[in-house]
C-alpha positions as CSV (number, residue, x, y, z in Angstrom):
1,X,8.7,116.9,199.8
2,X,8.1,120.4,198.3
3,X,9.9,122.7,195.5
4,X,8.4,125.8,194.7
5,X,10.1,128.4,193.3
6,X,13.4,131.4,194.1
7,X,12.2,134.2,196.6
8,X,10.3,137.0,194.6
9,X,9.4,140.3,196.1
10,X,5.6,140.9,195.2
11,X,5.4,145.1,195.4
12,X,2.1,146.4,193.6
13,X,4.2,148.6,191.8
14,X,5.7,145.8,190.3
15,X,3.0,144.4,188.5
16,X,1.3,147.6,186.8
17,X,3.6,148.9,184.3
18,X,3.2,152.5,184.2
19,X,1.7,153.2,187.7
20,X,2.8,156.9,187.2
21,X,1.9,157.6,183.7
22,X,-1.9,155.9,184.9
23,X,-2.2,158.2,188.1
24,X,-1.4,161.3,185.8
25,X,-3.9,160.7,183.1
26,X,-6.5,159.9,186.2
27,X,-5.2,163.3,187.8
28,X,-5.8,165.3,184.5
29,X,-8.9,163.3,183.3
30,X,-10.4,164.3,187.0
31,X,-9.9,167.5,187.2
32,X,-11.5,168.1,184.1
33,X,-14.8,166.1,184.5
34,X,-15.3,168.5,188.0
35,X,-15.0,171.2,185.5
36,X,-17.5,169.2,183.3
37,X,-20.0,169.0,186.6
38,X,-19.6,172.2,187.5
39,X,-20.6,174.0,184.2
40,X,-23.5,171.8,183.7
41,X,-25.1,172.2,187.0
42,X,-24.4,175.6,186.0
43,X,-26.6,175.3,182.8
44,X,-29.2,172.9,184.2
45,X,-29.8,176.0,187.1
46,X,-30.3,179.0,183.9
47,X,-32.2,176.6,181.4
48,X,-33.9,174.6,184.5
49,X,-33.1,171.8,182.3
50,X,-33.8,168.6,184.2
51,X,-31.9,166.5,181.6
52,X,-29.2,168.4,181.3
53,X,-29.5,168.4,186.0
54,X,-29.7,164.4,185.2
55,X,-26.4,164.4,183.2
56,X,-24.6,166.6,185.7
57,X,-25.6,163.8,188.3
58,X,-23.7,161.1,186.0
59,X,-21.1,163.9,185.8
60,X,-20.8,163.4,189.2
61,X,-21.2,159.7,189.3
62,X,-18.2,159.8,186.8
63,X,-15.8,161.7,188.9
64,X,-16.4,159.6,191.9
65,X,-15.3,156.8,190.0
66,X,-12.5,158.1,188.4
67,X,-11.4,159.9,192.0
68,X,-11.8,155.9,193.1
69,X,-9.6,154.7,190.1
70,X,-6.8,157.3,191.3
71,X,-6.6,156.5,194.6
72,X,-6.8,152.4,194.0
73,X,-3.7,153.6,191.0
74,X,-1.7,154.8,194.0
75,X,-3.1,152.3,196.2
76,X,-1.8,149.6,193.5
77,X,2.1,151.1,193.3
78,X,2.7,150.5,197.4
79,X,5.0,147.7,198.0
80,X,4.5,144.4,199.5
81,X,4.4,143.9,203.3
82,X,4.4,140.7,205.9
83,X,0.7,141.6,206.3
84,X,-0.1,142.0,202.6
85,X,2.0,140.2,200.4
86,X,0.6,141.3,197.2
87,X,0.6,144.6,198.4
88,X,-2.2,146.4,196.9
89,X,-2.7,144.9,193.9
90,X,-6.5,144.1,194.1
91,X,-7.5,147.7,194.6
92,X,-7.5,148.5,190.7
93,X,-10.0,145.2,190.8
94,X,-12.3,146.2,193.7
95,X,-11.9,150.4,192.5
96,X,-13.8,148.5,189.7
97,X,-15.7,146.8,190.8
98,X,-17.5,149.4,192.6
99,X,-17.0,152.0,189.4
100,X,-19.2,148.9,187.3
101,X,-21.6,148.2,189.9
102,X,-22.2,152.6,189.8
103,X,-22.6,152.3,186.7
104,X,-24.8,149.5,186.4
105,X,-26.8,151.3,188.9
106,X,-27.1,154.6,187.0
107,X,-28.1,153.1,183.4
108,X,-30.9,151.0,185.3
109,X,-32.4,155.0,186.2
110,X,-31.3,156.0,183.2
111,X,-33.9,153.7,181.6
112,X,-36.5,154.2,184.5
113,X,-36.0,157.3,184.5
114,X,-36.5,157.4,180.4
115,X,-40.3,155.6,180.4
116,X,-41.4,157.7,183.1
117,X,-40.6,160.9,180.9
118,X,-42.0,159.1,178.0
119,X,-45.4,159.5,180.0
120,X,-44.4,162.7,181.4
121,X,-42.2,164.9,179.8
122,X,-40.1,168.2,181.2
123,X,-40.6,171.5,179.2
124,X,-37.4,172.3,178.5
125,X,-34.9,175.8,177.3
126,X,-33.6,173.7,174.3
127,X,-31.4,176.6,173.7
128,X,-29.1,176.7,176.2
129,X,-29.4,172.7,176.4
130,X,-27.8,172.2,173.5
131,X,-24.8,175.0,174.4
132,X,-24.1,173.2,178.0
133,X,-24.8,169.8,176.5
134,X,-21.6,170.9,173.8
135,X,-19.2,172.2,176.9
136,X,-19.7,168.8,178.9
137,X,-18.9,166.5,175.3
138,X,-16.3,169.1,174.4
139,X,-14.9,168.2,178.2
140,X,-15.4,164.3,177.8
141,X,-13.6,164.4,174.8
142,X,-10.3,165.7,176.4
143,X,-10.9,163.5,179.9
144,X,-11.1,160.6,177.0
145,X,-8.1,161.2,174.6
146,X,-5.9,161.5,178.3
147,X,-7.3,158.3,179.5
148,X,-7.5,156.6,176.1
149,X,-3.8,155.4,175.8
150,X,-4.0,153.2,179.0
151,X,-7.2,152.0,178.9
152,X,-6.1,148.3,178.2
153,X,-3.1,148.5,180.8
154,X,-5.7,147.2,183.7
155,X,-9.7,147.1,184.7
156,X,-8.6,150.1,186.8
157,X,-8.3,152.4,183.8
158,X,-11.1,150.4,181.8
159,X,-13.9,151.4,183.8
160,X,-12.6,154.3,184.1
161,X,-12.9,154.5,180.5
162,X,-16.4,153.6,180.4
163,X,-16.8,156.0,182.7
164,X,-16.1,159.1,180.9
165,X,-17.9,157.5,177.8
166,X,-20.6,156.6,179.5
167,X,-20.8,160.2,179.9
168,X,-19.9,161.8,176.9
169,X,-22.6,159.7,175.4
170,X,-25.2,161.3,177.3
171,X,-23.7,164.6,176.6
172,X,-24.5,163.5,173.4
173,X,-27.6,162.5,174.1
174,X,-28.6,165.7,175.9
175,X,-27.5,168.1,172.7
176,X,-29.5,165.1,170.2
177,X,-32.2,166.0,172.2
178,X,-31.9,169.5,171.7
179,X,-32.0,169.7,168.2
180,X,-34.6,167.4,168.1
181,X,-37.5,169.3,171.0
182,X,-35.7,173.3,169.3
183,X,-36.6,172.0,165.9
184,X,-39.6,169.8,166.8
185,X,-40.9,170.3,170.6
186,X,-41.3,167.1,170.7
187,X,-40.5,167.0,174.4
188,X,-39.7,162.7,174.8
189,X,-36.7,162.9,172.5
190,X,-35.3,163.5,175.9
191,X,-36.3,160.4,177.2
192,X,-35.5,157.6,174.0
193,X,-31.9,159.9,173.8
194,X,-31.5,158.6,177.0
195,X,-32.5,155.5,177.1
196,X,-30.6,154.5,174.4
197,X,-27.6,155.6,175.7
198,X,-28.8,153.3,178.8
199,X,-28.7,150.5,176.3
200,X,-25.1,150.7,174.9
201,X,-23.6,151.5,178.2
202,X,-25.1,148.4,180.3
203,X,-23.8,145.1,178.5
204,X,-19.8,146.8,178.5
205,X,-20.8,147.4,182.0
206,X,-22.0,144.1,182.5
207,X,-18.6,142.5,181.0
208,X,-16.6,144.6,183.3
209,X,-18.2,143.2,186.3
210,X,-18.1,139.6,185.8
211,X,-15.0,139.7,184.5
212,X,-13.4,142.1,187.7
213,X,-16.4,139.7,190.1
214,X,-14.2,136.1,188.1
215,X,-10.9,137.6,189.8
216,X,-12.1,138.3,193.2
217,X,-14.3,134.8,193.0
218,X,-10.3,133.6,192.1
219,X,-11.9,131.8,189.3
220,X,-9.7,130.7,186.6
221,X,-8.4,133.4,184.4
222,X,-9.8,134.0,181.0
223,X,-7.8,131.6,178.1
224,X,-6.6,129.5,180.5
225,X,-7.8,126.4,179.6
226,X,-6.5,124.3,183.0
227,X,-7.5,121.0,180.8
228,X,-4.2,121.8,178.8
229,X,-2.0,122.8,181.6
230,X,-2.4,119.0,183.6
231,X,-1.8,118.0,180.0
232,X,0.9,119.7,179.3
233,X,2.2,118.6,182.4
234,X,1.6,115.0,182.6
235,X,3.0,114.7,179.0
236,X,7.2,115.8,181.0
237,X,9.2,113.2,181.7
238,X,9.4,111.0,185.4
239,X,5.6,112.7,186.2
240,X,2.6,110.4,187.6
241,X,0.5,112.1,188.0
242,X,-1.1,116.3,189.1
243,X,-3.7,116.9,191.7
244,X,-4.7,120.1,193.3
245,X,-3.9,122.3,190.6
246,X,-5.7,125.6,190.8
247,X,-5.0,129.6,188.8
248,X,-6.4,132.3,190.0
249,X,-5.6,136.0,189.1
250,X,-4.5,138.8,191.4
251,X,-4.9,141.7,189.7
252,X,-4.0,143.1,185.6
253,X,-1.8,140.6,183.8
254,X,-1.2,139.0,187.3
255,X,-1.9,135.5,186.8
256,X,-0.8,132.7,189.6
257,X,-1.1,128.8,189.3
258,X,0.0,126.3,192.1
259,X,-0.5,122.3,192.0
260,X,0.7,119.0,193.1
261,X,2.8,116.7,191.3
262,X,3.3,113.1,191.5
263,X,6.5,112.0,190.9
264,X,8.8,109.1,190.2
265,X,10.7,108.1,193.5
266,X,13.4,107.6,191.5
267,X,13.3,111.4,190.8
268,X,14.0,112.2,194.4
269,X,16.9,110.0,195.1
270,X,18.9,110.4,191.3
271,X,18.6,113.9,191.7
272,X,15.4,114.6,188.8
273,X,13.3,116.8,191.5
274,X,15.3,120.3,190.9
275,X,15.7,119.9,187.5
276,X,11.6,119.1,186.9
277,X,10.8,121.9,188.8
278,X,12.6,123.8,186.0
279,X,11.4,122.2,183.1
280,X,7.7,122.4,184.4
281,X,7.9,126.5,185.8
282,X,9.2,126.3,182.4
283,X,6.5,125.0,180.4
284,X,3.7,126.9,181.8
285,X,5.5,130.2,180.9
286,X,6.0,129.4,178.0
287,X,2.6,127.4,176.8
288,X,0.4,130.1,179.4
289,X,2.3,132.7,180.5
290,X,2.4,132.1,183.4
291,X,6.0,133.9,184.8
292,X,8.1,131.3,186.7
293,X,8.3,133.7,190.2
294,X,4.2,133.4,189.8
295,X,4.1,129.3,189.7
296,X,4.7,127.0,193.1
297,X,4.6,123.8,192.1
298,X,4.7,121.1,195.9
299,X,6.5,117.9,194.6
300,X,5.4,113.8,195.9
301,X,6.5,110.6,196.2
302,X,3.7,108.1,194.7
303,X,3.9,106.8,198.7
304,X,2.8,110.2,199.7
305,X,-1.0,110.4,197.7
306,X,-2.3,108.1,200.7
307,X,-1.8,111.1,203.2
308,X,-4.0,113.4,201.5
309,X,-7.4,112.4,202.1
310,X,-8.6,115.8,200.3
311,X,-6.5,115.4,197.4
312,X,-8.3,116.4,194.5
313,X,-8.3,116.7,190.9
Protein backbone atom coordinates (compact mmCIF):
# COMPACT_ATOMS: atom_id res chain seq x y z
CA UNK A 1 0.00 0.00 0.00
CA UNK A 2 1.40 3.38 -0.93
CA UNK A 3 0.45 6.66 0.70
CA UNK A 4 1.90 9.90 -0.56
CA UNK A 5 1.36 13.63 -0.46
CA UNK A 6 -1.54 15.29 -2.22
CA UNK A 7 -1.00 16.36 -5.81
CA UNK A 8 0.98 19.51 -6.37
CA UNK A 9 2.40 21.09 -9.48
CA UNK A 10 6.14 21.52 -9.54
CA UNK A 11 6.47 24.48 -11.81
CA UNK A 12 9.96 25.86 -11.96
CA UNK A 13 8.75 29.34 -11.05
CA UNK A 14 7.25 28.06 -7.80
CA UNK A 15 10.64 26.94 -6.50
CA UNK A 16 12.59 30.11 -7.15
CA UNK A 17 11.15 33.08 -5.32
CA UNK A 18 11.57 36.42 -7.04
CA UNK A 19 12.55 34.97 -10.40
CA UNK A 20 11.62 38.23 -12.14
CA UNK A 21 13.82 40.20 -9.75
CA UNK A 22 16.67 37.73 -10.33
CA UNK A 23 16.44 38.21 -14.08
CA UNK A 24 16.41 41.99 -13.69
CA UNK A 25 19.49 41.97 -11.48
CA UNK A 26 21.36 39.63 -13.81
CA UNK A 27 20.42 41.62 -16.93
CA UNK A 28 21.63 44.89 -15.40
CA UNK A 29 24.84 43.30 -14.13
CA UNK A 30 25.45 41.75 -17.57
CA UNK A 31 25.00 45.16 -19.27
CA UNK A 32 27.44 46.88 -16.89
CA UNK A 33 29.96 44.05 -17.20
CA UNK A 34 29.76 44.23 -21.01
CA UNK A 35 30.54 47.96 -20.91
CA UNK A 36 33.49 47.32 -18.57
CA UNK A 37 34.84 44.71 -20.98
CA UNK A 38 34.73 47.14 -23.92
CA UNK A 39 36.40 49.89 -21.85
CA UNK A 40 39.21 47.64 -20.60
CA UNK A 41 39.78 46.14 -24.02
CA UNK A 42 40.23 49.65 -25.43
CA UNK A 43 42.50 50.47 -22.49
CA UNK A 44 44.72 47.45 -23.10
CA UNK A 45 45.09 48.47 -26.74
CA UNK A 46 45.95 52.09 -25.84
CA UNK A 47 48.42 51.25 -23.07
CA UNK A 48 49.82 48.00 -24.43
CA UNK A 49 49.25 46.54 -20.96
CA UNK A 50 49.09 42.76 -20.81
CA UNK A 51 47.70 43.06 -17.30
CA UNK A 52 44.70 45.02 -18.57
CA UNK A 53 44.28 42.60 -21.46
CA UNK A 54 44.34 39.72 -19.00
CA UNK A 55 41.79 41.48 -16.80
CA UNK A 56 39.64 42.06 -19.91
CA UNK A 57 39.65 38.30 -20.44
CA UNK A 58 38.43 37.94 -16.84
CA UNK A 59 35.61 40.38 -17.56
CA UNK A 60 34.66 38.49 -20.74
CA UNK A 61 34.54 35.27 -18.71
CA UNK A 62 32.37 37.00 -16.12
CA UNK A 63 30.04 38.30 -18.84
CA UNK A 64 29.66 34.77 -20.22
CA UNK A 65 28.94 33.51 -16.70
CA UNK A 66 26.32 36.19 -16.12
CA UNK A 67 24.73 35.36 -19.49
CA UNK A 68 24.52 31.70 -18.41
CA UNK A 69 23.02 32.76 -15.10
CA UNK A 70 20.41 34.89 -16.87
CA UNK A 71 19.43 32.05 -19.21
CA UNK A 72 19.22 29.69 -16.23
CA UNK A 73 16.98 32.12 -14.31
CA UNK A 74 14.61 32.29 -17.28
CA UNK A 75 14.57 28.52 -17.68
CA UNK A 76 13.88 28.06 -13.96
CA UNK A 77 10.74 30.17 -14.31
CA UNK A 78 9.26 27.82 -16.91
CA UNK A 79 6.48 25.52 -15.66
CA UNK A 80 6.72 21.79 -15.14
CA UNK A 81 5.40 19.36 -17.74
CA UNK A 82 4.82 15.64 -18.14
CA UNK A 83 8.26 15.38 -19.72
CA UNK A 84 10.03 17.55 -17.11
CA UNK A 85 8.19 17.06 -13.83
CA UNK A 86 10.42 19.53 -11.98
CA UNK A 87 10.45 21.98 -14.86
CA UNK A 88 13.91 23.50 -15.29
CA UNK A 89 14.59 23.89 -11.56
CA UNK A 90 17.99 22.23 -11.99
CA UNK A 91 19.06 24.87 -14.53
CA UNK A 92 20.33 27.15 -11.77
CA UNK A 93 22.48 24.34 -10.35
CA UNK A 94 23.92 23.48 -13.77
CA UNK A 95 24.70 27.14 -14.49
CA UNK A 96 26.34 27.62 -11.10
CA UNK A 97 28.44 24.46 -11.60
CA UNK A 98 29.60 25.69 -15.01
CA UNK A 99 30.44 29.13 -13.65
CA UNK A 100 32.34 27.68 -10.70
CA UNK A 101 34.30 25.40 -13.03
CA UNK A 102 35.22 28.37 -15.27
CA UNK A 103 36.21 30.47 -12.25
CA UNK A 104 38.38 27.63 -11.00
CA UNK A 105 40.11 27.39 -14.38
CA UNK A 106 40.65 31.18 -14.51
CA UNK A 107 42.05 31.18 -10.98
CA UNK A 108 44.53 28.44 -11.84
CA UNK A 109 45.58 30.30 -15.00
CA UNK A 110 46.16 33.44 -12.91
CA UNK A 111 48.45 31.53 -10.57
CA UNK A 112 50.40 29.90 -13.40
CA UNK A 113 50.81 33.11 -15.40
CA UNK A 114 51.71 34.99 -12.22
CA UNK A 115 54.59 32.62 -11.61
CA UNK A 116 55.74 33.04 -15.22
CA UNK A 117 55.63 36.84 -14.99
CA UNK A 118 57.74 36.81 -11.85
CA UNK A 119 60.62 35.64 -14.03
CA UNK A 120 59.67 37.44 -17.24
CA UNK A 121 57.94 40.74 -16.34
CA UNK A 122 56.34 42.80 -19.13
CA UNK A 123 56.77 46.61 -19.46
CA UNK A 124 53.56 48.40 -18.52
CA UNK A 125 52.24 51.98 -18.94
CA UNK A 126 51.40 52.39 -15.25
CA UNK A 127 49.44 55.67 -15.39
CA UNK A 128 47.01 54.64 -18.12
CA UNK A 129 46.75 51.20 -16.57
CA UNK A 130 45.59 52.73 -13.27
CA UNK A 131 42.96 54.88 -15.05
CA UNK A 132 41.37 51.93 -16.83
CA UNK A 133 41.66 49.85 -13.67
CA UNK A 134 39.55 52.46 -11.86
CA UNK A 135 36.99 52.42 -14.69
CA UNK A 136 36.77 48.65 -14.36
CA UNK A 137 36.46 48.80 -10.59
CA UNK A 138 33.61 51.33 -10.73
CA UNK A 139 31.72 49.07 -13.12
CA UNK A 140 32.36 46.03 -10.95
CA UNK A 141 31.15 47.80 -7.80
CA UNK A 142 27.93 48.81 -9.59
CA UNK A 143 27.37 45.20 -10.65
CA UNK A 144 28.09 43.93 -7.14
CA UNK A 145 25.56 46.36 -5.66
CA UNK A 146 22.99 45.17 -8.21
CA UNK A 147 23.55 41.50 -7.34
CA UNK A 148 24.19 41.86 -3.58
CA UNK A 149 20.52 41.84 -2.53
CA UNK A 150 19.84 38.46 -4.14
CA UNK A 151 23.15 36.64 -3.85
CA UNK A 152 21.84 34.28 -1.13
CA UNK A 153 18.69 33.38 -3.10
CA UNK A 154 20.18 30.40 -4.93
CA UNK A 155 23.33 28.79 -6.32
CA UNK A 156 22.93 30.66 -9.60
CA UNK A 157 23.07 34.16 -8.08
CA UNK A 158 25.85 33.15 -5.70
CA UNK A 159 27.94 32.06 -8.66
CA UNK A 160 27.14 35.26 -10.55
CA UNK A 161 28.10 37.35 -7.52
CA UNK A 162 31.39 35.46 -7.24
CA UNK A 163 32.05 36.06 -10.94
CA UNK A 164 31.74 39.83 -10.50
CA UNK A 165 33.58 39.81 -7.17
CA UNK A 166 36.44 37.98 -8.87
CA UNK A 167 36.64 40.69 -11.51
CA UNK A 168 36.37 43.50 -8.92
CA UNK A 169 39.35 42.00 -7.11
CA UNK A 170 41.10 41.83 -10.46
CA UNK A 171 40.47 45.56 -10.98
CA UNK A 172 41.86 46.31 -7.52
CA UNK A 173 44.89 44.24 -8.43
CA UNK A 174 45.37 46.21 -11.64
CA UNK A 175 45.21 49.53 -9.75
CA UNK A 176 47.51 48.36 -6.97
CA UNK A 177 50.03 46.95 -9.40
CA UNK A 178 49.94 50.15 -11.48
CA UNK A 179 50.58 52.32 -8.42
CA UNK A 180 53.46 50.13 -7.24
CA UNK A 181 55.02 49.98 -10.70
CA UNK A 182 54.60 53.75 -11.16
CA UNK A 183 56.20 54.47 -7.79
CA UNK A 184 58.99 51.89 -7.77
CA UNK A 185 59.35 50.47 -11.28
CA UNK A 186 59.03 46.96 -9.87
CA UNK A 187 57.22 45.18 -12.72
CA UNK A 188 56.82 41.95 -10.76
CA UNK A 189 54.18 43.71 -8.62
CA UNK A 190 51.62 42.85 -11.29
CA UNK A 191 52.31 39.13 -10.97
CA UNK A 192 52.39 39.14 -7.16
CA UNK A 193 49.06 40.94 -6.85
CA UNK A 194 47.43 38.72 -9.49
CA UNK A 195 48.55 35.58 -7.65
CA UNK A 196 47.12 36.98 -4.42
CA UNK A 197 43.74 37.47 -6.12
CA UNK A 198 43.81 33.89 -7.38
CA UNK A 199 44.55 32.62 -3.87
CA UNK A 200 41.58 34.60 -2.50
CA UNK A 201 38.98 33.49 -5.03
CA UNK A 202 39.89 29.80 -5.38
CA UNK A 203 38.66 28.55 -1.95
CA UNK A 204 35.21 30.16 -2.43
CA UNK A 205 34.99 28.76 -5.93
CA UNK A 206 35.91 25.24 -4.82
CA UNK A 207 33.29 25.43 -2.03
CA UNK A 208 30.56 26.43 -4.48
CA UNK A 209 31.64 23.76 -6.97
CA UNK A 210 31.50 21.05 -4.30
CA UNK A 211 28.03 22.19 -3.18
CA UNK A 212 26.58 22.17 -6.68
CA UNK A 213 28.18 18.84 -7.57
CA UNK A 214 26.65 17.35 -4.42
CA UNK A 215 23.24 18.48 -5.63
CA UNK A 216 23.82 16.95 -9.07
CA UNK A 217 25.02 13.70 -7.44
CA UNK A 218 21.82 13.72 -5.33
CA UNK A 219 23.76 13.68 -2.08
CA UNK A 220 21.88 14.28 1.16
CA UNK A 221 21.25 18.05 1.45
CA UNK A 222 23.74 19.90 3.62
CA UNK A 223 22.54 20.17 7.20
CA UNK A 224 20.03 17.32 6.92
CA UNK A 225 20.82 14.42 9.29
CA UNK A 226 19.17 11.29 7.89
CA UNK A 227 19.92 9.38 11.09
CA UNK A 228 17.89 11.98 12.99
CA UNK A 229 15.09 11.74 10.40
CA UNK A 230 15.00 7.97 10.91
CA UNK A 231 14.85 8.38 14.71
CA UNK A 232 11.93 10.80 14.47
CA UNK A 233 10.00 8.47 12.17
CA UNK A 234 10.64 5.42 14.35
CA UNK A 235 9.51 7.36 17.42
CA UNK A 236 5.98 7.71 16.00
CA UNK A 237 3.31 5.29 17.20
CA UNK A 238 2.56 2.28 14.99
CA UNK A 239 5.90 2.52 13.11
CA UNK A 240 7.93 -0.69 13.21
CA UNK A 241 10.74 0.05 10.77
CA UNK A 242 12.03 2.42 8.09
CA UNK A 243 13.99 1.48 4.99
CA UNK A 244 14.91 2.94 1.60
CA UNK A 245 15.16 6.38 3.18
CA UNK A 246 16.45 8.86 0.62
CA UNK A 247 16.88 12.63 0.57
CA UNK A 248 18.21 14.87 -2.18
CA UNK A 249 17.97 18.43 -3.39
CA UNK A 250 16.44 19.49 -6.71
CA UNK A 251 17.53 23.14 -6.49
CA UNK A 252 18.09 25.85 -3.92
CA UNK A 253 15.56 25.53 -1.10
CA UNK A 254 13.97 22.44 -2.62
CA UNK A 255 14.88 19.30 -0.63
CA UNK A 256 12.86 16.12 -1.22
CA UNK A 257 12.56 13.01 0.94
CA UNK A 258 11.18 9.51 0.35
CA UNK A 259 10.96 6.45 2.58
CA UNK A 260 9.33 3.06 2.98
CA UNK A 261 7.68 2.86 6.40
CA UNK A 262 6.60 -0.43 7.95
CA UNK A 263 3.46 -0.03 10.07
CA UNK A 264 1.68 -2.35 12.48
CA UNK A 265 -0.64 -4.73 10.64
CA UNK A 266 -3.60 -3.28 12.54
CA UNK A 267 -2.96 0.19 11.07
CA UNK A 268 -4.23 -0.98 7.70
CA UNK A 269 -7.53 -2.15 9.18
CA UNK A 270 -8.40 0.36 11.90
CA UNK A 271 -7.88 3.55 9.87
CA UNK A 272 -4.54 4.62 11.34
CA UNK A 273 -2.63 4.59 8.03
CA UNK A 274 -4.12 7.83 6.60
CA UNK A 275 -3.52 9.60 9.93
CA UNK A 276 0.08 8.32 9.94
CA UNK A 277 0.70 10.03 6.60
CA UNK A 278 -0.21 13.40 8.08
CA UNK A 279 1.91 12.71 11.17
CA UNK A 280 4.98 11.76 9.14
CA UNK A 281 4.77 14.71 6.76
CA UNK A 282 4.19 17.18 9.58
CA UNK A 283 7.10 15.65 11.48
CA UNK A 284 9.66 16.13 8.69
CA UNK A 285 8.23 19.56 7.85
CA UNK A 286 8.52 20.76 11.44
CA UNK A 287 11.88 19.27 12.38
CA UNK A 288 13.72 19.16 9.06
CA UNK A 289 12.12 21.90 6.92
CA UNK A 290 11.01 19.52 4.16
CA UNK A 291 7.66 20.75 2.91
CA UNK A 292 4.64 18.46 3.02
CA UNK A 293 4.32 18.32 -0.77
CA UNK A 294 7.94 17.18 -1.16
CA UNK A 295 7.96 14.25 1.27
CA UNK A 296 6.68 10.90 0.02
CA UNK A 297 6.11 7.79 2.15
CA UNK A 298 5.25 4.25 1.12
CA UNK A 299 3.44 2.34 3.85
CA UNK A 300 3.99 -1.41 4.14
CA UNK A 301 2.69 -4.15 6.45
CA UNK A 302 5.35 -6.23 8.28
CA UNK A 303 4.93 -9.18 5.90
CA UNK A 304 5.66 -7.07 2.83
CA UNK A 305 9.37 -6.65 3.60
CA UNK A 306 9.91 -10.31 2.67
CA UNK A 307 9.07 -9.35 -0.95
CA UNK A 308 11.64 -6.56 -1.09
CA UNK A 309 14.88 -8.44 -1.49
CA UNK A 310 16.68 -5.29 -2.51
CA UNK A 311 15.42 -3.22 0.40
CA UNK A 312 18.11 -1.41 2.33
CA UNK A 313 18.25 0.88 5.28
